[in-house]
N, CA, C and O atoms as a MOPAC input file, in Angstrom:
PM7 MOZYME 1SCF
protein

 N    -12.48600 1    12.92000 1   -14.62500 1
 C    -13.22700 1    12.60700 1   -13.46300 1
 C    -13.10300 1    13.84500 1   -12.54200 1
 O    -12.00200 1    14.37500 1   -12.39700 1
 N    -14.10600 1    14.27500 1   -11.97400 1
 C    -14.14400 1    15.43700 1   -11.07500 1
 C    -14.79000 1    14.88100 1    -9.72200 1
 O    -15.79700 1    14.17100 1    -9.73300 1
 N    -14.16400 1    15.24100 1    -8.62700 1
 C    -14.64400 1    14.91600 1    -7.33500 1
 C    -15.01600 1    16.11800 1    -6.66600 1
 O    -14.18500 1    17.01800 1    -6.54400 1
 N    -16.29900 1    16.24500 1    -6.17000 1
 C    -16.75400 1    17.42400 1    -5.37200 1
 C    -17.15000 1    17.00700 1    -3.99200 1
 O    -17.77000 1    15.95900 1    -3.80800 1
 N    -16.80600 1    17.80200 1    -3.02700 1
 C    -17.33600 1    17.62000 1    -1.80500 1
 C    -18.45300 1    18.55700 1    -1.47900 1
 O    -18.25800 1    19.73700 1    -1.18900 1
 N    -19.77300 1    17.92500 1    -1.54500 1
 C    -20.86800 1    18.83100 1    -1.45400 1
 C    -21.16700 1    19.38300 1     0.05200 1
 O    -21.47200 1    20.55900 1     0.25500 1
 N    -21.06000 1    18.52300 1     0.96500 1
 C    -21.23000 1    18.84400 1     2.44900 1
 C    -20.06100 1    18.17600 1     3.03100 1
 O    -19.19600 1    17.62400 1     2.35100 1
 N    -20.06400 1    18.24900 1     4.41500 1
 C    -18.87100 1    17.67100 1     5.01100 1
 C    -18.69900 1    16.16100 1     4.85800 1
 O    -17.57400 1    15.67200 1     4.95700 1
 N    -19.73400 1    15.43100 1     4.62900 1
 C    -19.60400 1    13.99500 1     4.55600 1
 C    -20.22500 1    13.38700 1     3.27900 1
 O    -20.50600 1    12.18900 1     3.24100 1
 N    -20.45600 1    14.27700 1     2.15300 1
 C    -21.00800 1    13.64700 1     0.99200 1
 C    -20.08600 1    14.09800 1    -0.07700 1
 O    -19.58900 1    15.22200 1    -0.02000 1
 N    -19.81900 1    13.23800 1    -1.10100 1
 C    -18.96100 1    13.46100 1    -2.18700 1
 C    -19.67100 1    13.00900 1    -3.44800 1
 O    -20.42000 1    12.03400 1    -3.39900 1
 N    -19.45400 1    13.72700 1    -4.66200 1
 C    -20.04100 1    13.24000 1    -5.90800 1
 C    -18.82400 1    13.15600 1    -6.77300 1
 O    -17.88500 1    13.94600 1    -6.67500 1
 N    -18.88300 1    12.12400 1    -7.66200 1
 C    -17.78800 1    11.90300 1    -8.58700 1
 C    -18.47100 1    11.90000 1   -10.04300 1
 O    -19.36700 1    11.10900 1   -10.33500 1
 N    -18.00900 1    12.76900 1   -10.83800 1
 C    -18.45600 1    12.97400 1   -12.23600 1
 C    -17.59500 1    12.03200 1   -13.12700 1
 O    -16.37500 1    12.17700 1   -13.20100 1
 N    -18.29100 1    11.03400 1   -13.81900 1
 C    -17.57500 1    10.05800 1   -14.67300 1
 C    -17.36100 1    10.64200 1   -16.04600 1
 O    -18.29100 1    11.11000 1   -16.70100 1
 N    -16.14000 1    10.60400 1   -16.45600 1
 C    -15.75800 1    11.13700 1   -17.76100 1
 C    -15.71100 1     9.87600 1   -18.79800 1
 O    -14.97300 1     8.90100 1   -18.65500 1
 N    -16.56900 1    10.06100 1   -19.79200 1
 C    -16.85200 1     8.80900 1   -20.64900 1
 C    -15.57900 1     8.32100 1   -21.42600 1
 O    -15.51500 1     7.15600 1   -21.81900 1
 N    -14.55300 1     9.23200 1   -21.64800 1
 C    -13.52200 1     8.96900 1   -22.49800 1
 C    -12.42300 1     8.13100 1   -21.72700 1
 O    -11.46400 1     7.65400 1   -22.33500 1
 N    -12.59400 1     7.97600 1   -20.40900 1
 C    -11.64100 1     7.27400 1   -19.65300 1
 C    -12.25700 1     5.99700 1   -19.15000 1
 O    -13.48100 1     5.97300 1   -19.02200 1
 N    -11.48700 1     4.85000 1   -18.82700 1
 C    -11.99200 1     3.67700 1   -18.40300 1
 C    -12.69300 1     3.86500 1   -17.07000 1
 O    -12.15700 1     4.59200 1   -16.23400 1
 N    -13.77900 1     3.30400 1   -16.81800 1
 C    -14.74400 1     3.47800 1   -15.62000 1
 C    -13.80900 1     2.87800 1   -14.44800 1
 O    -13.65200 1     3.52300 1   -13.41100 1
 N    -13.24200 1     1.72400 1   -14.62800 1
 C    -12.61900 1     1.04600 1   -13.46300 1
 C    -11.41400 1     1.83100 1   -13.06200 1
 O    -11.06000 1     1.74700 1   -11.88600 1
 N    -10.71300 1     2.61200 1   -13.91800 1
 C     -9.64800 1     3.47900 1   -13.50700 1
 C    -10.06400 1     4.64000 1   -12.74000 1
 O     -9.38600 1     5.05300 1   -11.79900 1
 N    -11.27900 1     5.24700 1   -13.14600 1
 C    -11.90400 1     6.34700 1   -12.48800 1
 C    -12.32500 1     5.96800 1   -11.03200 1
 O    -12.05200 1     6.67500 1   -10.06200 1
 N    -12.99800 1     4.81700 1   -10.96600 1
 C    -13.49200 1     4.34300 1    -9.59300 1
 C    -12.35100 1     4.09700 1    -8.73300 1
 O    -12.42700 1     4.48200 1    -7.56600 1
 N    -11.22600 1     3.46700 1    -9.17100 1
 C    -10.22900 1     3.13400 1    -8.28600 1
 C     -9.56200 1     4.49700 1    -7.68600 1
 O     -9.24700 1     4.58700 1    -6.49900 1
 N     -9.38600 1     5.50900 1    -8.60000 1
 C     -8.83000 1     6.77100 1    -8.16300 1
 C     -9.80600 1     7.50300 1    -7.23800 1
 O     -9.35000 1     8.06600 1    -6.24200 1
 N    -11.06300 1     7.53100 1    -7.48900 1
 C    -12.05400 1     8.16300 1    -6.69100 1
 C    -12.06500 1     7.45900 1    -5.25600 1
 O    -12.03100 1     8.11600 1    -4.21500 1
 N    -12.11400 1     6.13900 1    -5.29200 1
 C    -12.19400 1     5.37200 1    -4.02100 1
 C    -10.88500 1     5.68200 1    -3.19500 1
 O    -10.96400 1     5.80700 1    -1.97200 1
 N     -9.72600 1     5.80000 1    -3.83500 1
 C     -8.46300 1     6.05500 1    -3.07700 1
 C     -8.59000 1     7.55600 1    -2.51900 1
 O     -8.21100 1     7.77100 1    -1.36700 1
 N     -9.04900 1     8.48000 1    -3.20700 1
 C     -9.03400 1     9.77400 1    -2.71400 1
 C    -10.09400 1    10.01800 1    -1.60700 1
 O     -9.83300 1    10.66200 1    -0.59100 1
 N    -11.26100 1     9.48600 1    -1.85500 1
 C    -12.30000 1     9.58000 1    -0.74400 1
 C    -11.95300 1     8.73700 1     0.41000 1
 O    -12.14600 1     9.22000 1     1.52600 1
 N    -11.51700 1     7.66600 1     0.32000 1
 C    -11.06500 1     6.75200 1     1.48100 1
 C     -9.89800 1     7.36900 1     2.19900 1
 O     -9.76600 1     7.15800 1     3.40500 1
 N     -9.06000 1     8.10200 1     1.55200 1
 C     -7.92200 1     8.74800 1     2.20400 1
 C     -8.28500 1     9.85200 1     3.10300 1
 O     -7.59500 1    10.13800 1     4.08200 1
 N     -9.45000 1    10.52700 1     2.75600 1
 C    -10.11200 1    11.55200 1     3.62200 1
 C    -10.87000 1    11.05300 1     4.66900 1
 O    -11.19700 1    11.84900 1     5.54900 1
 N    -11.24200 1     9.81000 1     4.75700 1
 C    -12.14800 1     9.24600 1     5.81000 1
 C    -11.25200 1     9.08200 1     7.11800 1
 O    -10.10800 1     8.62700 1     7.14300 1
 N    -11.95700 1     9.51900 1     8.14300 1
 C    -11.30600 1     9.33600 1     9.50000 1
 C    -11.20900 1     7.79200 1     9.85400 1
 O    -11.73200 1     6.95600 1     9.11700 1
 N    -10.56700 1     7.46500 1    10.93300 1
 C    -10.41000 1     6.05100 1    11.22900 1
 C    -11.75300 1     5.40400 1    11.68200 1
 O    -11.93500 1     4.19500 1    11.53700 1
 N    -12.69800 1     6.23000 1    12.23700 1
 C    -13.86100 1     5.68500 1    12.67700 1
 C    -15.00100 1     5.83600 1    11.56400 1
 O    -16.18500 1     5.73100 1    11.88500 1
 N    -14.61600 1     6.07900 1    10.27800 1
 C    -15.67500 1     6.26200 1     9.18500 1
 C    -15.57400 1     5.25100 1     8.13700 1
 O    -14.48100 1     4.79800 1     7.79800 1
 N    -16.71000 1     4.87200 1     7.59900 1
 C    -16.71100 1     4.06900 1     6.41500 1
 C    -17.17800 1     4.78600 1     5.22800 1
 O    -18.00900 1     5.68300 1     5.37500 1
 N    -16.71700 1     4.47700 1     4.03300 1
 C    -17.15600 1     5.12300 1     2.81000 1
 C    -18.11800 1     4.21200 1     2.01600 1
 O    -17.75200 1     3.06200 1     1.77000 1
 N    -19.37100 1     4.66800 1     1.58300 1
 C    -20.23400 1     3.97600 1     0.87500 1
 C    -20.72900 1     4.76500 1    -0.35000 1
 O    -20.94500 1     5.97700 1    -0.35300 1
 N    -20.88800 1     3.88900 1    -1.43500 1
 C    -21.45600 1     4.48300 1    -2.63200 1
 C    -23.04400 1     4.33700 1    -2.33400 1
 O    -23.58700 1     3.25000 1    -2.13100 1
 N    -23.64500 1     5.47000 1    -2.33600 1
 C    -25.07000 1     5.50400 1    -1.93000 1
 C    -26.02700 1     5.68300 1    -2.99900 1
 O    -27.23900 1     5.67000 1    -2.78400 1
 N    -25.46800 1     5.86600 1    -4.26600 1
 C    -26.45700 1     6.05500 1    -5.51300 1
 C    -25.65300 1     6.72600 1    -6.64500 1
 O    -24.47400 1     7.06800 1    -6.54800 1
 N    -26.41400 1     6.86700 1    -7.70000 1
 C    -25.99900 1     7.47300 1    -8.94500 1
 C    -27.09000 1     8.30100 1    -9.48100 1
 O    -28.26000 1     8.13800 1    -9.13700 1
 N    -26.69500 1     9.20900 1   -10.34400 1
 C    -27.67800 1    10.02900 1   -11.10300 1
 C    -27.09400 1    10.59900 1   -12.34600 1
 O    -25.86800 1    10.66700 1   -12.44300 1
 N    -27.91200 1    11.03700 1   -13.36000 1
 C    -27.42800 1    11.57400 1   -14.42100 1
 C    -27.73000 1    13.14200 1   -14.48100 1
 O    -28.86400 1    13.57900 1   -14.28500 1
 N    -26.69600 1    13.90900 1   -14.74900 1
 C    -26.87500 1    15.23200 1   -14.67500 1
 C    -26.24300 1    15.92900 1   -15.92400 1
 O    -25.01800 1    15.91200 1   -16.05100 1
 N    -27.06200 1    16.55900 1   -16.87600 1
 C    -26.44700 1    17.16400 1   -18.06700 1
 C    -25.65300 1    16.21200 1   -18.90900 1
 O    -24.67200 1    16.58200 1   -19.55400 1
 N    -26.11600 1    14.91400 1   -18.88900 1
 C    -25.43300 1    13.90000 1   -19.76400 1
 C    -24.25500 1    13.32600 1   -19.11500 1
 O    -23.56000 1    12.53200 1   -19.75000 1
 N    -23.95400 1    13.65500 1   -17.88100 1
 C    -22.78500 1    13.05800 1   -17.13100 1
 C    -23.34700 1    12.10800 1   -15.99000 1
 O    -24.36700 1    12.38400 1   -15.35800 1
 N    -22.61700 1    11.00700 1   -15.79000 1
 C    -23.11900 1    10.17800 1   -14.67400 1
 C    -22.24700 1    10.62000 1   -13.30700 1
 O    -21.02200 1    10.70700 1   -13.22200 1
 N    -23.15800 1    10.85000 1   -12.35500 1
 C    -22.52200 1    11.19500 1   -11.01600 1
 C    -22.62200 1    10.05500 1   -10.09800 1
 O    -23.70800 1     9.48700 1    -9.98000 1
 N    -21.59500 1     9.66600 1    -9.43500 1
 C    -21.68900 1     8.64300 1    -8.37700 1
 C    -21.74400 1     9.40800 1    -7.11700 1
 O    -21.03800 1    10.40700 1    -6.97800 1
 N    -22.53400 1     9.00300 1    -6.20300 1
 C    -22.69600 1     9.74400 1    -4.84900 1
 C    -22.19700 1     8.96400 1    -3.72300 1
 O    -22.73400 1     7.88400 1    -3.47700 1
 N    -21.29800 1     9.36200 1    -3.06300 1
 C    -20.66600 1     8.73700 1    -1.88700 1
 C    -20.93100 1     9.41200 1    -0.67300 1
 O    -21.09700 1    10.63200 1    -0.64600 1
 N    -20.98500 1     8.63400 1     0.42000 1
 C    -21.10700 1     9.26400 1     1.87100 1
 C    -20.20200 1     8.57400 1     2.78400 1
 O    -19.95600 1     7.37000 1     2.71500 1
 N    -19.68400 1     9.43700 1     3.69900 1
 C    -18.88500 1     8.76400 1     4.83300 1
 C    -19.79700 1     8.63900 1     5.93400 1
 O    -20.53000 1     9.59100 1     6.20100 1
 N    -19.84400 1     7.53400 1     6.63300 1
 C    -20.63400 1     7.20000 1     7.72400 1
 C    -19.75300 1     6.97800 1     8.92700 1
 O    -18.79100 1     6.22400 1     8.77800 1
 N    -19.95700 1     7.52900 1    10.07600 1
 C    -19.22400 1     7.27600 1    11.29300 1
 C    -19.71600 1     6.08600 1    11.82800 1
 O    -20.92300 1     5.92000 1    12.00000 1
 N    -18.72700 1     5.08900 1    12.15600 1
 C    -19.04200 1     3.87100 1    12.75100 1
 C    -19.42000 1     3.98300 1    14.26900 1
 O    -19.05000 1     4.96400 1    14.91300 1
 N    -20.10300 1     3.05300 1    14.79700 1
 C    -20.32000 1     3.12100 1    16.19300 1
 C    -19.10200 1     2.85100 1    17.00400 1
 O    -18.25000 1     2.06200 1    16.59400 1
 N    -18.98700 1     3.46900 1    18.12900 1
 C    -17.83500 1     3.33100 1    19.07000 1
 C    -17.57500 1     1.88900 1    19.29600 1
 O    -18.55000 1     1.14800 1    19.42900 1
 N    -16.33800 1     1.38800 1    19.35900 1
 C    -16.05400 1     0.02900 1    19.65500 1
 C    -16.15300 1    -0.98200 1    18.55700 1
 O    -15.80700 1    -2.14400 1    18.77200 1
 N    -16.63000 1    -0.58300 1    17.33400 1
 C    -16.76200 1    -1.50700 1    16.15200 1
 C    -15.52800 1    -1.16600 1    15.29000 1
 O    -15.16300 1    -0.01800 1    15.03700 1
 N    -14.92300 1    -2.31100 1    14.86700 1
 C    -13.71400 1    -2.22200 1    14.04900 1
 C    -14.14300 1    -2.16500 1    12.64400 1
 O    -15.23000 1    -2.59500 1    12.25900 1
 N    -13.21800 1    -1.59800 1    11.85800 1
 C    -13.39000 1    -1.55200 1    10.44100 1
 C    -13.47200 1    -2.98200 1     9.79600 1
 O    -12.56300 1    -3.77700 1    10.03900 1
 N    -14.44300 1    -3.32100 1     9.04200 1
 C    -14.65300 1    -4.59300 1     8.39200 1
 C    -15.32700 1    -5.65900 1     9.20400 1
 O    -15.49000 1    -6.78900 1     8.74300 1
 N    -15.70100 1    -5.33600 1    10.34400 1
 C    -16.43700 1    -6.23600 1    11.32800 1
 C    -17.95600 1    -5.91700 1    11.25000 1
 O    -18.31200 1    -4.74800 1    11.39900 1
 N    -18.80200 1    -6.82500 1    11.03900 1
 C    -20.25600 1    -6.53600 1    11.00300 1
 C    -20.91500 1    -7.00000 1    12.33600 1
 O    -22.12500 1    -6.85000 1    12.51100 1

């Protein structure tokens, strides 16, 4: 698994086929969420295939002031 930070708030995760997907997603989520600020949420916004590799695309979104994490 490779994690790249494309821009300040975008991440892509390259999935390695020889490793369990659930394990890779758990590690990617832990790393990306660790970098998120208190007022940001992490979302998986899409996926694509590039040169035979699956890329998962994540984005950090800043929450509105006054809204707490997990509250809609």
